[in-house]
One Martini backbone bead per residue (centre of mass of N, CA, C, O) as a GRO file, in nm:
protein
  240
    1MET     BB    1   8.728  15.079   6.340
    2LYS     BB    2   8.940  15.158   6.549
    3GLN     BB    3   8.736  15.224   6.774
    4GLN     BB    4   8.613  14.935   6.790
    5ALA     BB    5   8.875  14.791   6.872
    6ILE     BB    6   8.920  14.942   7.136
    7GLN     BB    7   8.650  14.860   7.267
    8LEU     BB    8   8.699  14.555   7.258
    9TRP     BB    9   8.959  14.546   7.435
   10ALA     BB   10   8.830  14.681   7.681
   11PHE     BB   11   8.619  14.463   7.730
   12LEU     BB   12   8.814  14.222   7.764
   13GLY     BB   13   8.968  14.340   8.003
   14LEU     BB   14   8.724  14.356   8.197
   15PHE     BB   15   8.648  14.053   8.178
   16LEU     BB   16   8.914  13.930   8.284
   17VAL     BB   17   8.915  14.076   8.556
   18SER     BB   18   8.635  13.960   8.656
   19VAL     BB   19   8.708  13.633   8.617
   20ALA     BB   20   8.978  13.563   8.755
   21PRO     BB   21   8.892  13.522   9.054
   22ALA     BB   22   8.683  13.301   8.998
   23ARG     BB   23   8.885  13.095   8.882
   24ALA     BB   24   9.069  13.078   9.130
   25GLN     BB   25   8.839  12.982   9.328
   26SER     BB   26   8.750  12.722   9.123
   27ARG     BB   27   8.987  12.556   9.156
   28ASP     BB   28   9.090  12.249   9.140
   29THR     BB   29   9.119  12.001   9.412
   30ILE     BB   30   9.232  11.715   9.610
   31LEU     BB   31   9.243  11.868   9.855
   32THR     BB   32   9.202  11.893  10.203
   33ASP     BB   33   9.155  11.989  10.545
   34ASN     BB   34   9.278  11.709  10.600
   35VAL     BB   35   9.552  11.636  10.806
   36VAL     BB   36   9.750  11.383  10.823
   37GLU     BB   37   9.875  11.201  11.088
   38LEU     BB   38  10.220  11.143  11.115
   39LYS     BB   39  10.341  10.859  11.299
   40GLN     BB   40  10.539  10.700  11.529
   41VAL     BB   41  10.533  10.346  11.608
   42VAL     BB   42  10.616  10.145  11.893
   43SER     BB   43  10.651   9.841  11.980
   44PRO     BB   44  10.721   9.622  12.236
   45GLN     BB   45  10.939   9.482  12.028
   46GLY     BB   46  11.058   9.748  11.846
   47PHE     BB   47  10.875   9.814  11.619
   48VAL     BB   48  10.838  10.024  11.339
   49HIS     BB   49  10.557  10.243  11.268
   50PRO     BB   50  10.616  10.287  10.984
   51GLY     BB   51  10.870  10.035  10.813
   52ILE     BB   52  10.788   9.970  10.508
   53SER     BB   53  10.991  10.147  10.287
   54CYS     BB   54  10.855  10.351  10.500
   55ASN     BB   55  10.797  10.650  10.692
   56ALA     BB   56  10.685  10.922  10.849
   57GLU     BB   57  10.903  11.111  10.735
   58THR     BB   58  10.894  11.037  10.429
   59LEU     BB   59  10.593  11.101  10.399
   60SER     BB   60  10.607  11.401  10.479
   61VAL     BB   61  10.799  11.488  10.258
   62MET     BB   62  10.633  11.398  10.020
   63ARG     BB   63  10.385  11.576  10.077
   64GLU     BB   64  10.525  11.850  10.077
   65LYS     BB   65  10.638  11.832   9.784
   66VAL     BB   66  10.376  11.788   9.633
   67ILE     BB   67  10.225  12.047   9.725
   68ALA     BB   68  10.476  12.231   9.616
   69GLY     BB   69  10.579  12.107   9.331
   70VAL     BB   70  10.823  11.905   9.362
   71SER     BB   71  11.088  11.768   9.220
   72PRO     BB   72  11.002  11.428   9.184
   73TRP     BB   73  10.744  11.393   9.354
   74VAL     BB   74  10.515  11.513   9.173
   75ASP     BB   75  10.567  11.325   8.932
   76TYR     BB   76  10.502  11.057   9.068
   77PHE     BB   77  10.218  11.136   9.164
   78GLU     BB   78  10.097  11.192   8.884
   79GLY     BB   79  10.147  10.909   8.785
   80LEU     BB   80   9.966  10.771   8.994
   81ARG     BB   81   9.699  10.924   8.906
   82ARG     BB   82   9.710  10.777   8.606
   83THR     BB   83   9.627  10.527   8.719
   84PRO     BB   84   9.377  10.292   8.765
   85TRP     BB   85   9.409  10.290   9.092
   86ALA     BB   86   9.302  10.601   9.145
   87ASP     BB   87   9.016  10.517   9.138
   88ALA     BB   88   8.764  10.550   9.370
   89GLY     BB   89   8.557  10.339   9.201
   90ARG     BB   90   8.729  10.100   9.214
   91ARG     BB   91   8.718   9.761   9.209
   92PRO     BB   92   8.795   9.492   9.363
   93ARG     BB   93   8.861   9.148   9.326
   94LEU     BB   94   8.850   8.949   9.555
   95VAL     BB   95   9.002   8.682   9.633
   96GLU     BB   96   8.935   8.358   9.746
   97GLN     BB   97   9.167   8.192   9.576
   98ILE     BB   98   9.497   8.062   9.523
   99THR     BB   99   9.587   7.839   9.223
  100ASN     BB  100   9.704   8.061   9.017
  101ASP     BB  101   9.802   8.315   8.811
  102GLY     BB  102   9.529   8.461   8.816
  103GLY     BB  103   9.524   8.504   9.123
  104ILE     BB  104   9.779   8.674   9.138
  105GLY     BB  105   9.685   8.901   8.948
  106ALA     BB  106   9.441   8.992   9.123
  107PHE     BB  107   9.603   9.043   9.383
  108ALA     BB  108   9.785   9.261   9.259
  109GLN     BB  109   9.561   9.469   9.208
  110ASP     BB  110   9.487   9.504   9.510
  111ALA     BB  111   9.764   9.601   9.601
  112HIS     BB  112   9.772   9.855   9.423
  113LEU     BB  113   9.512   9.982   9.529
  114LEU     BB  114   9.596  10.002   9.824
  115TRP     BB  115   9.850  10.178   9.783
  116THR     BB  116   9.736  10.417   9.621
  117HIS     BB  117   9.515  10.506   9.829
  118THR     BB  118   9.709  10.559  10.059
  119ILE     BB  119   9.868  10.792   9.928
  120LEU     BB  120   9.625  10.972   9.863
  121TYR     BB  121   9.544  11.007  10.158
  122VAL     BB  122   9.803  11.132  10.274
  123VAL     BB  123   9.793  11.386  10.085
  124THR     BB  124   9.470  11.476  10.092
  125GLY     BB  125   9.272  11.354  10.337
  126ASN     BB  126   9.079  11.159  10.190
  127GLU     BB  127   8.866  10.911  10.322
  128ALA     BB  128   8.778  10.768  10.058
  129TYR     BB  129   9.073  10.626  10.037
  130ARG     BB  130   8.998  10.405  10.274
  131LYS     BB  131   8.775  10.212  10.177
  132ARG     BB  132   8.922  10.004  10.000
  133PRO     BB  133   9.143   9.911  10.195
  134VAL     BB  134   8.948   9.804  10.412
  135GLU     BB  135   8.806   9.602  10.232
  136ILE     BB  136   9.059   9.435  10.159
  137ILE     BB  137   9.155   9.359  10.444
  138LYS     BB  138   8.894   9.214  10.530
  139TRP     BB  139   8.881   9.004  10.312
  140TYR     BB  140   9.167   8.863  10.353
  141GLY     BB  141   9.110   8.819  10.667
  142GLY     BB  142   8.832   8.630  10.589
  143ARG     BB  143   8.989   8.353  10.495
  144THR     BB  144   8.838   8.068  10.661
  145ASP     BB  145   8.694   7.832  10.489
  146LYS     BB  146   8.974   7.833  10.328
  147SER     BB  147   9.260   7.809  10.188
  148PHE     BB  148   9.409   8.065  10.022
  149PHE     BB  149   9.694   7.882   9.990
  150PRO     BB  150   9.710   7.547   9.946
  151LYS     BB  151   9.940   7.543   9.705
  152TYR     BB  152  10.189   7.487   9.512
  153PHE     BB  153  10.306   7.644   9.209
  154ALA     BB  154  10.451   7.737   8.940
  155ASP     BB  155  10.636   8.011   9.050
  156SER     BB  156  10.485   8.138   9.298
  157HIS     BB  157  10.737   8.234   9.470
  158ILE     BB  158  10.813   8.460   9.258
  159LYS     BB  159  10.531   8.627   9.203
  160ILE     BB  160  10.406   8.711   9.505
  161GLY     BB  161  10.601   8.879   9.688
  162LYS     BB  162  10.556   9.180   9.600
  163TYR     BB  163  10.244   9.194   9.683
  164VAL     BB  164  10.281   9.145   9.977
  165TYR     BB  165  10.465   9.388  10.023
  166THR     BB  166  10.271   9.609   9.925
  167MET     BB  167  10.045   9.549  10.128
  168CYS     BB  168  10.211   9.581  10.389
  169THR     BB  169  10.290   9.876  10.351
  170ALA     BB  170  10.002   9.996  10.362
  171VAL     BB  171   9.908   9.877  10.632
  172ASP     BB  172  10.139  10.009  10.805
  173ILE     BB  173  10.026  10.293  10.762
  174LEU     BB  174   9.718  10.277  10.844
  175ARG     BB  175   9.752  10.170  11.145
  176THR     BB  176   9.875  10.471  11.245
  177ILE     BB  177   9.596  10.599  11.148
  178GLU     BB  178   9.342  10.809  11.267
  179PRO     BB  179   9.033  10.839  11.178
  180LYS     BB  180   8.737  11.009  11.179
  181ASP     BB  181   8.626  10.738  11.079
  182PRO     BB  182   8.597  10.450  11.257
  183SER     BB  183   8.524  10.249  11.010
  184LEU     BB  184   8.838  10.317  10.884
  185ALA     BB  185   8.992  10.145  11.063
  186VAL     BB  186   9.309   9.981  11.145
  187THR     BB  187   9.334   9.708  11.323
  188GLN     BB  188   9.486   9.461  11.494
  189GLU     BB  189   9.278   9.245  11.416
  190MET     BB  190   9.308   9.285  11.109
  191VAL     BB  191   9.611   9.223  11.091
  192THR     BB  192   9.601   8.938  11.211
  193ALA     BB  193   9.403   8.816  11.004
  194LEU     BB  194   9.576   8.869  10.754
  195ASN     BB  195   9.820   8.701  10.845
  196THR     BB  196   9.668   8.430  10.897
  197ASN     BB  197   9.466   8.406  10.621
  198CYS     BB  198   9.687   8.505  10.398
  199PHE     BB  199  10.002   8.510  10.452
  200GLY     BB  200  10.039   8.236  10.586
  201PRO     BB  201   9.973   8.040  10.344
  202ILE     BB  202  10.187   8.157  10.158
  203ARG     BB  203  10.433   8.089  10.325
  204LYS     BB  204  10.385   7.784  10.379
  205ASN     BB  205  10.323   7.698  10.048
  206SER     BB  206  10.564   7.900   9.891
  207ILE     BB  207  10.827   8.003  10.091
  208GLN     BB  208  10.872   7.827  10.372
  209PHE     BB  209  11.184   7.709  10.289
  210ASN     BB  210  11.502   7.618  10.334
  211TYR     BB  211  11.570   7.580  10.012
  212TYR     BB  212  11.480   7.907   9.962
  213PHE     BB  213  11.720   8.045  10.043
  214MET     BB  214  11.803   8.287   9.826
  215ASN     BB  215  11.595   8.269   9.614
  216GLN     BB  216  11.376   8.368   9.367
  217HIS     BB  217  11.148   8.483   9.559
  218SER     BB  218  11.340   8.743   9.649
  219TYR     BB  219  11.376   8.932   9.404
  220ALA     BB  220  11.130   9.121   9.406
  221VAL     BB  221  11.174   9.234   9.691
  222MET     BB  222  11.468   9.336   9.655
  223ASP     BB  223  11.396   9.534   9.427
  224THR     BB  224  11.209   9.708   9.600
  225TRP     BB  225  11.432   9.793   9.800
  226ARG     BB  226  11.634   9.917   9.590
  227ARG     BB  227  11.491  10.156   9.446
  228PRO     BB  228  11.487  10.389   9.654
  229SER     BB  229  11.800  10.405   9.688
  230SER     BB  230  11.868  10.453   9.389
  231GLU     BB  231  11.699  10.712   9.350
  232MET     BB  232  11.841  10.875   9.569
  233ARG     BB  233  12.121  10.865   9.443
  234LEU     BB  234  12.042  10.998   9.178
  235ARG     BB  235  11.944  11.269   9.299
  236THR     BB  236  12.203  11.340   9.448
  237THR     BB  237  12.393  11.341   9.200
  238SER     BB  238  12.228  11.557   9.025
  239ARG     BB  239  12.307  11.802   9.238
  240ARG     BB  240  12.628  11.824   9.189
   0.00000   0.00000   0.00000
C-alpha cells in the first residue's frame, strides 16, 4: 500500500511537471501585439489633443500600470472590464432624437460604451474595440434629417451634460490615434459632423443660455472634472 502511494505521488509529480509549461503557454490574455501609439497633437489654435479629462501621458501611465498589475490602476481597469459596456458584441442604442428622459438614458449608454471600448483599445491594442466607437460617432454625426435635440424639457440641462462630456473625452482620444485598419479612423470630418449635428443642438436648445451660467447643468460635468484630481490626492496621501 505504501509503495502504491509513493508510485501515485511520483506519477502526479511527473504529470504536473509535464503540463505546467503547456498551461503557462495557453494562458488567456486580452493583450495583443499591437501597441497603440499615444501621442500629443496640438491644433493650429493651440488646443492639445487628447486633452479632455486625460492626455497622452496619463493614458500611457495608466496602460503601463495596468499591464504591470499595479494598484489602483489595474483594479479600476478590472472593474471596467466587469461592466456591461466592456462586451465587444454589445450593440449601441443609436438614438434618433432626444425628446425625453428615455432618450437621454439611451444616449448615456452609448456614451459609456464609447468610453469603455476606447480605454480597452488603448490598453489591449485590439482594434475590434474601435468598431463600436466608430459606429457610434458616425451615427450621431449623421443626425441631419431632423434636429437631434429639438427643444428643452424638464431638467434636460442637468441630466445630459455628463454624457456629452464622456463622449467628447473618448472621441478626443481616438482622433489622435491612427489605426492599422483605415476604416476605423476617426477623422476631422467625423468630429465636425458630430459637433454640428449632435452636440450643437444639445448646446443650443438645452445648455447655451446666459441665465444658465454656473447653473445646475454644470454640476455633473464639474463633478466629473473633480473626481480624477480627488482620487489622485487620495492616492498621494495614502503613500505618505
